[in-house]
N, C-alpha and C positions, 0 to 999 in steps of 0.2 A: 629909691625905686624910679625907674625910667617913666616918663609921662607918655601916654599914647601918642603916636604920631598924629598931628592935626590932620583932620580930613579922612581918617581911616575909621571903619566901624568896628566896634567891639563885637567879639564873637557872640552871636545870639543863640544861646543853648536852648532856650524855651522854644524858639522857632524851629530849631532842628528837631527837637523831640516831638513837637506837633506834626512835622512833615513825616517823621518816622512812623508815628502812630497812624496817620492817614494812609500811608503806604501799606501797613500792616492790615488796616480794615479793608483796603482794596484787594489785597491778596486773600484774605480770609472770605470775603464776599464772593470773589471768583472761584475759590476752591469749593465753597458750598454749592453754587450753581452747577459747577461741572460734576461734582461728586453725586449730587442728586439727579442730574440728567443722565449721566453715563455709567455711574457706579465707581466703585474705588478702583478696581483693577484697570478699567479702560481710561481712567483719567491720569494724564501724565503731568509732570512738573512743568514741561514745556507748555502744554496747553493752559495750565494755570497762569503762568507768567504772561502768556499772550492775552489771556482773558482780562488779566489785571492791568495790562499796559505797562509792565515792568520787565527789567532784564532777568533772565533766568537766574543769574548769580544772586540777584536780590532775594529771590524766593529761597534759595539754598542757605544764604547767609542768615535769614530770618528764622528758618524752620529746620534746616539740615537734611531732613528726609520727608518723603511723602507721608509716612506713618506719623512722623512728628507733627506735620501740618495738620492732619486729620485730628490728632490729639488736642492740638492747640485750638482748632475750630470747635471741637466738642466742648472744651473748657470754657471758650468765649461764649458760646450759645447758652450753655447750661447756666452760667452765672450772669447772663444779661449784660456782657461787656465789662462787668466788674471782675476781671479775671483773677485779681489778686485776693478776693474775698471768698473764703470757703463757703460752700452751701450752708453749712451749720451757722454761719455768721450772717447770711443774707437776711435783710429785713423781712422778706415775705415768709421765710421759714421760721424766723424768730417770732413772728406774729402768731403762727400756729401754736407754738409752744407756750406763748404767753396768754393765750385765750383760756379763761377759767371754765367756760361752759363746754362740756364734752361734745355735744352735738355741734355747736357752732365751730368748735375746733376741727371736727371732721369735715364740716362744710368748707371751711377755709382751706383745709388740705386739698379737698376736691377742686376748688378754684385754682390752687397752685398747680395741681396735675394738669389741668387744662391749658393754663397759661404757659407753663414750661414745655408741655408737649407740642404746642403750637410753634415754639422756638426750635425745638430739638428733633421733632418727630422725623423729618426727612433724613437728617444726618444720622440719627440713631438707627434707621433702617439700613442706611449705607454700611455702618459698622457691623450691625448683626448679620447682614448678607456676606460680608467679607471675612468675618471672624473665623469661619471653618477652614478657610484656605490659606490664611495669612497669619503666621504665629504672632506677629506683633499687634495686629488688630484683634486677634483672639485674646491676647493678654488685656488689651484695652477693654474689650467687651466684658470680660470676667470682673475686671476692677469696677466697671460701671454698675454691674449687677450687685456687687459686693457693697459699694458705696450706697446704692439705692436701698438695699435691705438694711443697712446700718441706720441710715436716716429715718426709715420707717420705724425701726425699733425704738428710737428716741421718742417718737409720737406715741407709740404703744405704751412705753414706760410712763409717759406723762398721763395718759388715760388711767393706767393702773394706779398711779399715785393719788388719783381723784377717786379711786374705788368706782370707777365708771364701767369697767368691763363686765359683761354679762357672765352669768355662771357658766363654767366649762370652758371659757376662754381666757388663757393665761397670756402673758407677755409674748411668748414664743409664737403662739397660734395668731394672736393679733398682728404681730409683725409679718408673719407669712401672708395673711389676708391683705394687709395694706400693700405689701411688696407685689402680690399677684395683680391687684386692682391697678397698680402703678406701672406694671411692665409694659414695654413698648408694643408687644404683640397685640395686647387688648385693644389699645388705642388704634393700631393699624387696621385690625379686623373691623372694628365698629365704625370708625370715622372714615378711613381711606377706602375700605372694601364695601362696607354696608351703607355708607353715605350719612351716617349720623352727624348732626351738627356738633361742634365742640361743646356748645351749651347743654345739649341733651346728654352728652357724655359726662359732663360735670355733675349734672343732677343725678345721673344714674350712679356714678362713683359715690357721691354723698349718700344717696339712699341705701346702697348696698353696705357700705362701711358702717353707717349707723344701725342698720338692722342686724348686721352680723357681730358687731363688737360690743355695742352698748347695752347695759342693763335697762330695763323698761323705765325705771325711775330716772335714768339719765337723759331720756329722750323727752323733747318737749311735746 
């Protein structure tokens, strides 16, 4: 095997990966700012490239389409930058499922709703607003709601396994209640429109979930 030519540098793939990751973060950050300021339809890929300080080709190579960029941004924010880790495997979600006390479980869930909505609330409104007029974003919106519902069902099943659900509330009803409390419209109405603090919203979510779902003996 030939020896490297003296004085030349070996290819530094780790540095290249770090630079690519930093560029991706710049593009996602620029897209978030512009989508939230202007809305989906009025935001162009050219504008995102200019905001990020990169060539337009770089944006297209990384994300292919504007809808692909919005999907990537959603995934990035939802998973707090750990894009490759599904929500079901995120530590904050697993913590809820691992909690043995039903009321504490729902309070942890309410905390997660607050923390996640602070990350995704603006972009989620962009997606919701664009969904009726853009088929690709409409499909993304439906998938988001389906995924939310499925994640709430796992929590409801965990409560049911503890025999913590109150009489008359089965897993299907508990899932629907948790999903309704978690839906973006409720956050937007109370926090963005009515000026509730995120902390007040968290406390309300926890109170309503506990009162609607838990048997009296499961509440502290």
